[in-house]
N, C-alpha and C positions, 0 to 999 in steps of 0.2 A: 504494500500500500504506500502510495506517495505521501510524503510528509511535507506539509506547508507551514511555514512560520508567518504569523500575522503580528506585526508590531504596530499597534493602534491603541490610542488612549480613549477613544470614544467607544464605550462598551456596546452601544446599540449597533454601530457600524461593524465592529469586530465580530459580534455575535451573528449578524446578518451574513457576513462573509463566511464565517465558520459553518453556519447551517447549510448554505447553498453548496459549499465545497464538500461537506460531509455527505450530503445527498448524492453527490457525484463520485463518492468513493474515496475521498481524500482524508487522511489523518491530519488534524489541525492543532497547532499550539498557538495560543494567544499570549502576547506580552504587552502590557500597557505602559511600561516605562522604557524610555529611550536607552538608558544606560544598561539595564538588564537585557533589553532587546539586542543591543550591540554584542553583549557577551554571548547570547544564544546564537546570533547570526554568524559570529566568527569562530565559534567552537563547536556548534552542533552540526548534525548531519541532516540537511534538509534538501528537498528537491526544488523548492522555489520559495522566495521570500516576498511578502507583500508588506510594504512599509509606508506609513504616513510620514509627512515632512515635519509637522508641528507636534513634537513630543516632549514630555517633561524630561529634563536632565541631559538629553542628548538628541539632537534633531536628526531627521531622516537622511539629510545630506551626509552627515558625519558617519552614520551607519553604512550608507551606500559606499562611501570611499573606503571604509575599513574592510568591507566585504570584498570589494574589487581589488584590494591590495594582494589577495592570495586566493581568490575563488572566482569561478566563472559561472556559477549557477544563476539561473534567471532571477531577476529582481524587478518587481512591478511596484511603482509608486502609485499610491492612491491618496489624493490630497484635495483639500478645498482651495488650494492656491491655483488660480486660473491664469495668471500672467504667463505670457510666452517665455519670459526670462527664466521663470522657475522650471518650466518644461525643458528648455534648452539646457539649463544648468544640470537638471537631473539626468538628462541624456548624456551630457558631457562627462558626468561622473561615472557613467556606465550603466544606468538603468536600461532595461530592455523594453519598458513600456511605461506609460503614464496615464492614469485614469483620473478624471476630475469628478469630485463629489458635487451633486449626487450622481450615482451611476447605476446602471442596470446590473443586478447580481448575476444574471445569466450571461451578460457580456463579460464580467469578471471571470466567471468559470470558463468561458470559451477562450479567453486570453491565457488563462492559466494552462489549460490543456494544450493550446497552440505552442506556448513557450517551452513547456516541458517536452513535448514531442519533438520540437525543433532541436532542443539541446541534446536529447537522446540520440537523434539522427546524427548530429555533428560529432558526438562522442562515441558513436556505435563501435563496439569492439569487433563486429563482423564486417565492417566496411572494408572495401578493397583498398590496399595501401597505395597511395599515390603521393609522390613528393613533388611539390612545386618549388622551384629554386631559381633565383636570379640575383646575382651580385650580392651575395651575403644574406639574402632573405630566403629562408627555407620554411616550407609548411608541410607537415605530415598530415594529410587529410583523414587518415584513419584514426590517429590519436588526438587530432585537433590541437596539435602543438605548433607554435610559431617560434622560429629562432631568427635572431638578428645577429649576424656575425658569431654564430655559435651559442649565443645566450638566449635562453627561453624567455619569452615575453607573454604576459597574460592579456587576453583579449576577451571582451564580452561577446556573447553569441552573435549580436548584430554586427559588431566590428569585424569579427571573424568571417561571417558570411559575405560581407561587403568586400573585404580584402581578397578572399578566395575567388569571388566572382570576377573582380577586376583582373586579378593575376591569371585566371584561367582564360581570359579573353584579352590578351595583350594587344596594344597598339590600336584598340578600337575605342572610339569616343562614345561614351554613354551619357545621356542627359540626366539631370537630377530626377526628372519625372520617371524615366525608365528605371533608374536605380531604385527609386522609392517603391515603385510597383513590384519590382523583382524581389526586393529584400523584405519590405513591409507589406506583405500580401493582404493582411487584415486591415489595411488603410489606417495605420497608426493614428496620426492627427490630421492627415490630409495636408500636411505642410512639408514641402520638400526641403525646407531649411534643416530638417532632421538629417538629411544626407550630408549637408555641409558640415554639421556638427560632428558626425561620425568620421568623415574624411579627415577633419582636423585632429581628432583623437588618434586615428590610425597613424597619421604622419608623425605625431609626437612620439609614437612608439617605435616606428621603423626608420624614420629619416634621420640622418646625421644633422641636417639643417632643415627643419620643417618649413621654414620660410622659403627655401629654395629646394623643393623636393626632387629627388632623382627617380623615385618609383611612380608615385601617383601625381600626374600633371593636371593642372587646371587648364582647360581650353575655354577661354573667356567667351561667354555667350553660347557655349555648346555643351559643356559638361566636364567629364573627367576621363582620363585614360591611363592605363598602366603601361609605362614605357619599357620596352625591351630592345 
């Protein structure tokens, strides 16, 4: 049974999320305190984390950053914050999704299923081994490992999917719309700025000089391409 961690201080929302997830066969743990939630998120074994941003003692952004420092499991932010800057910040720190309160519980369940399934596909032990390699950047698509000059680098599932897609289709220019529809099939926010945020995060992880990238090039007015 998949284990979901909910870090949410609004008991009504947390219990609503728990009830719908349990009805769909998930085991759920609820934590109402940010500091305790951080301890669980970074030391427990969970298949997905749902985190609010406004929490007592430790906010959701801090929890997200701590999780992403050593873990790739899917993280969904559920927050009353509706400003684009908060969504972009959450994605920038490595969130896989962002739902704004109030939300449909059935939509939350659908997104949970989608992210867990995608993560398991990416981490599938039975996947055919394929190595993508170019100028010190190496990806093992079976183990979902990325190496930059021999050093392992942690990626979120969306960052990984985007990088693999571009690297698997070298020298082809893809528009933001195309990349958005390819990677965010469930139509995340309907905002292609999401693509730019993830490209920026990828560059910081793989490029020697992110301001002058050698791998992922911006083609102004057209999109992005992976240079080979």
